[in-house]
VEXDREN-2710 file (C-alpha; in Angstrom, 1 decimal):
% VEXDREN-2710
k/r/px/py/pz
1/MET/-4.5/69.1/-35.5
2/GLY/-6.8/66.2/-34.8
3/ARG/-6.8/62.5/-35.5
4/VAL/-8.7/60.6/-38.1
5/LEU/-10.7/57.6/-36.8
6/ALA/-11.8/54.7/-39.0
7/ILE/-14.6/52.2/-38.3
8/ASP/-15.1/48.8/-39.9
9/TYR/-18.8/48.6/-39.0
10/GLY/-20.2/45.1/-38.4
11/ARG/-23.5/43.8/-37.1
12/ARG/-21.8/42.3/-34.0
13/ARG/-18.4/43.9/-33.8
14/CYS/-16.6/47.0/-35.1
15/GLY/-13.0/47.3/-35.9
16/VAL/-11.6/50.7/-35.0
17/ALA/-8.4/52.4/-36.0
18/VAL/-6.9/55.9/-35.5
19/THR/-4.1/58.0/-36.9
20/ASP/-1.3/59.5/-35.0
21/ILE/-1.6/63.3/-34.5
22/LEU/0.5/64.0/-37.6
23/LYS/-1.7/61.6/-39.7
24/ILE/1.3/59.5/-40.8
25/SER/0.3/56.1/-39.6
26/ALA/-2.8/54.1/-38.6
27/ASN/-3.0/52.1/-35.4
28/GLY/-5.7/49.7/-34.4
29/LEU/-7.8/50.2/-31.2
30/PRO/-9.5/47.4/-29.4
31/THR/-12.5/45.9/-31.3
32/VAL/-15.8/47.2/-29.9
33/ARG/-19.1/45.4/-29.8
34/THR/-21.5/47.2/-32.1
35/CYS/-24.0/47.8/-29.2
36/ASP/-21.2/49.7/-27.4
37/LEU/-19.8/51.6/-30.3
38/GLU/-21.6/54.9/-29.8
39/LYS/-20.5/55.1/-26.1
40/PHE/-16.9/54.1/-27.1
41/LEU/-16.8/56.9/-29.7
42/THR/-18.3/59.5/-27.3
43/ASP/-15.7/58.6/-24.7
44/TYR/-12.8/58.6/-27.2
45/VAL/-13.8/62.0/-28.7
46/ALA/-14.0/63.4/-25.2
47/ARG/-10.3/62.4/-24.6
48/GLU/-8.8/62.9/-28.1
49/ASP/-9.2/65.5/-30.8
50/VAL/-10.8/63.8/-33.8
51/GLU/-11.3/65.8/-36.9
52/LEU/-12.8/63.2/-39.2
53/ILE/-14.5/59.8/-38.9
54/LEU/-14.2/57.4/-41.8
55/VAL/-16.7/54.6/-42.0
56/GLY/-16.0/51.6/-44.2
57/GLU/-18.3/51.5/-47.2
58/PRO/-19.0/48.0/-48.2
59/ARG/-19.4/47.5/-51.9
60/THR/-19.8/44.5/-54.2
61/VAL/-17.1/43.4/-56.6
62/ARG/-19.1/45.3/-59.3
63/GLY/-18.9/48.5/-57.2
64/GLU/-22.6/48.4/-56.2
65/GLU/-23.7/49.1/-52.7
66/SER/-23.6/46.0/-50.5
67/GLU/-26.5/44.6/-48.5
68/SER/-24.6/45.7/-45.3
69/MET/-25.5/49.4/-46.0
70/ARG/-28.9/48.8/-44.6
71/TYR/-27.3/48.4/-41.1
72/ILE/-24.7/51.1/-41.6
73/ARG/-27.1/53.9/-42.7
74/PRO/-29.0/54.1/-39.4
75/PHE/-25.6/54.1/-37.6
76/LEU/-24.5/57.0/-39.8
77/ASN/-27.6/59.0/-38.9
78/ARG/-27.1/58.4/-35.2
79/LEU/-23.4/59.4/-35.5
80/HIS/-24.3/62.7/-37.3
81/ASN/-26.7/63.5/-34.4
82/LEU/-24.3/62.4/-31.7
83/MET/-21.3/64.3/-33.1
84/PRO/-22.6/67.0/-35.5
85/ASP/-19.2/68.9/-35.4
86/ILE/-17.2/66.0/-36.7
87/PRO/-17.4/65.2/-40.4
88/VAL/-18.1/61.6/-41.4
89/GLN/-16.9/60.2/-44.7
90/MET/-17.5/56.8/-46.2
91/TRP/-14.4/55.0/-47.6
92/ASP/-14.4/52.0/-49.8
93/GLU/-13.7/48.9/-47.8
94/ARG/-13.8/46.3/-50.5
95/PHE/-11.5/43.3/-49.8
96/THR/-10.2/44.7/-46.5
97/SER/-11.4/41.5/-44.6
98/VAL/-9.7/39.3/-47.2
99/GLN/-6.5/41.4/-47.0
100/ALA/-6.6/41.3/-43.2
101/HIS/-6.6/37.5/-43.3
102/ARG/-3.8/37.4/-45.9
103/ASP/-1.8/39.8/-43.8
104/MET/-2.3/37.5/-40.7
105/LEU/-1.1/34.5/-42.8
106/THR/1.9/36.4/-44.1
107/ALA/2.8/37.6/-40.6
108/GLY/2.8/34.0/-39.3
109/PHE/-0.2/34.3/-37.0
110/LYS/-1.3/30.9/-35.6
111/LYS/-4.5/29.5/-36.8
112/SER/-6.2/30.1/-33.4
113/ASP/-5.2/33.8/-33.7
114/ARG/-6.5/34.1/-37.3
115/GLN/-9.8/32.7/-36.2
116/LYS/-10.3/35.6/-33.7
117/LYS/-12.8/37.7/-35.7
118/GLY/-12.1/40.8/-33.6
119/LEU/-8.5/40.8/-34.7
120/ALA/-9.6/40.7/-38.4
121/ASP/-12.0/43.5/-37.7
122/GLU/-9.3/45.7/-36.1
123/MET/-6.9/45.0/-39.0
124/SER/-9.7/45.8/-41.5
125/ALA/-10.1/49.2/-39.8
126/VAL/-6.4/49.8/-40.0
127/LEU/-6.5/48.9/-43.8
128/ILE/-9.4/51.3/-44.4
129/LEU/-7.4/54.1/-42.6
130/THR/-4.1/53.2/-44.3
131/SER/-5.9/53.3/-47.7
132/TRP/-7.3/56.8/-46.9
133/LEU/-3.8/58.0/-45.7
134/GLU/-2.2/56.7/-48.9
135/SER/-4.8/58.4/-51.1
136/ARG/-3.8/61.9/-49.8
137/PRO/-1.4/64.0/-51.8
END
């Protein structure tokens, strides 16, 4: 029984979250610089059993593919080559960044903490993974 790992892919930083072994909850991992993501994933998969990788799929409000996909597609190709035995699935990430900022406000985060983009990226990855967990029967 493996974990599910979620990635909120960005041009500079990537939020990463992972489920517990029973796939009940999503927990954030440290934000990773995009240039270090593949090494981070390789190291993580060597230590932990990962059965699925979710990558946030940016879409516009109308449901169309976002401009960001032009950066994500090459990453997906490299990821498939790097970890051919682990399935990769795209998951709708619309509004996760907005929701992450709202959650930080609701939780009473100081303005200086809310401005830490890495924290919002981590929370976005948690939201992607939580959405996936909640969609399962």
